[in-house]
C-alpha positions, 0 to 999 in steps of 0.5 A: 093470478090469471090462468088461460086453459087451452083444451081440445075437450071440455063440457059437455063431454065427459072424460078424465081430462074434462073432469080434471080441468073442471076441478082445477078451475073451480079450485083456482076460482075458490082460491081467488084466481081467474081462469079462462077456458079456450075449447072447441064448440060443441053442437047444441051446447050452451055454456053456463059458466063465464070466461069460456071461449069456444072455437068453431069445430068439426067432427072428422070421424063418426067413431067418437063424438069429439069435435075438433077445434079450428084454431083460427079466430080473430075474436080469440086473439082479442079475448086473450089480450083483454084477459091478459093471463100470467100463464098459459096452461095447454092440455093437449099437444095438438090442435089448439096447442100451436095457437096457445104457444103463439099467444104465449110468445106474443104476451111474453108469458110461460107455457105449461103443457100437461100430457094426460094421455098415451096418444099413440094408443088412440092411433086407430081413430085416425088410421084404418089399421093401427100401425107402428108407423102411425104410433111412432109419428104421434110420439115424435109430434108429442115430443117435438111440441113438448120441447117448445114448452117451458114445463111439462106436467103429467099425472103419474110416474109411469107416464113420466117414464113413458115420456122420457122414452119418447125422447122428451128431455124437458123438465117433467113434474108429476102432478096427479089428477084430483077430484072433490073428495067430499062430493063422493062421500055421502050416500043418497039412499033415495037416489040409489033406490031410484037407480036400482028400480030403474034397472031392476037391480035387486038388493041381494045382487052384487053390483060390479061397476065400470064407469068410462068411455066405451071404447076398445082401448078400455078393454071392457070386453075382458071384464065381460068375459071374466063375468061369464067365467064367474057366472059359469062357476055358479055365482048367480047374484052378480050384475055388471053395470057399464056406465058411459057411452062411446064407439064400442057400445054396439060391439060390446052389446053383441058380445054380451048377447053372444055370451048369453049375458043379456040379463046380467050386463046393463048398459046405462049410456051417458050419465050426467056427471052430477049423478054418477056418484050415486052409481058408485055408492050402490056398487059392490066393486069397481072394475077396470081392465084398461092398459092404456090409462095415464092415471084413470080418474075414475079410480079416484072417484071409486076410492073416494066412494069407498069402493074397492077397485079391481084393475089390471096391473098397468100404468095408471092403476099401479100409480094409484092402487096398492094391491091388497090395500084398496083393491086388487091388481091382476095380470092382463089375463081374463082367467086371473081377472075372473079368479080374483073377481070371484074371490072378492065376491065370495069374501065380503069381509075382504071387500069391506077391508079394502073399502076402508083402504080405498077411502084412505088412499083417496085423500091423497088426491084432494083437489085442494092439495093438488090445485095448490101444487099446480099453483106453486108450479105456475108461480115458479115458472112465472118467476123463472120466466121473468128472470130469463127475460131480465137476463136476456135484456141485460145481455142485449143491452150489453151487446148494444153498448159494446157495438156503440163503443167507438 
């Protein structure tokens, strides 16, 4: 099978969508299928993979490093015609989506849309003041585009329910994001030691880890405030490691300084994806307080590493985690988050029990199984689309015969 991916972000950007696309592509290739990725050009980055087409792009905001594709290219049209895909998989309902839809119509093939994100939660990136009007406009745009596709996928049941609230009536399939589970299993003691030395982490300290984009919607400030509460209770040997980069970095660093936590919170900046697995392995607990996730692939990475997760009870987290089995879920309250964090620090036996549950949960999200699920969906849609075209042709021929009758 030949599959064309259209995505508004790809390597070297690091986020859940890129991780998911990259994992799917690799799994498809291993199963003997061909993929071609159409994505925006990222300044000063040279692709090492084959079958990638880069559209010229621009950065419209300094709030976030996110090049936006200019979806006009005669060369792209030639590339996709020569590739001649069996199906087009669109990973965002904006920008490159419209051109992908056009190519699908021209080639007479089905178009699958994956909605990865609660896009309305990111309205403040394009509007000075996030407003209900802006958020509603985004929902309408997503719903309008989705209605033109042949099938929609989304990574969680929570997100499926939300899309129904948008007014989307198309068929929606829940297909979780997935990772290469084995990639996160093995621990490299030398690498972990190297990281500890780099950030002056002591062996008797419990490392609390966050991995992700440093942005306001991730609610990292709540984690920092919870840490302050825990530290004030007398638990001294705790450090928070924040792995990632993003537009809210300076604000969070200022918050850390104002709370006098400079020696307790470490900002690593962006880390190469191949290296992130070592950070999971040296940590005691993974923490995430976001309420805007659709899935949260970092949760799966943590679980696969045997790392229990402490998360706010919200879409994404509730679709993956089971409270008291592979971690803990709390209400969206800093005091409660701090209380449960303190409990897990004080009870390493409880933490170790959750660690075993974490590994067990992670196996549900093996890329081998999830990629097979996606391929089956492709096959179903290709078959349905062919039957639909055949039926339409028969109707046209019957009409033509009727009109030609004397």
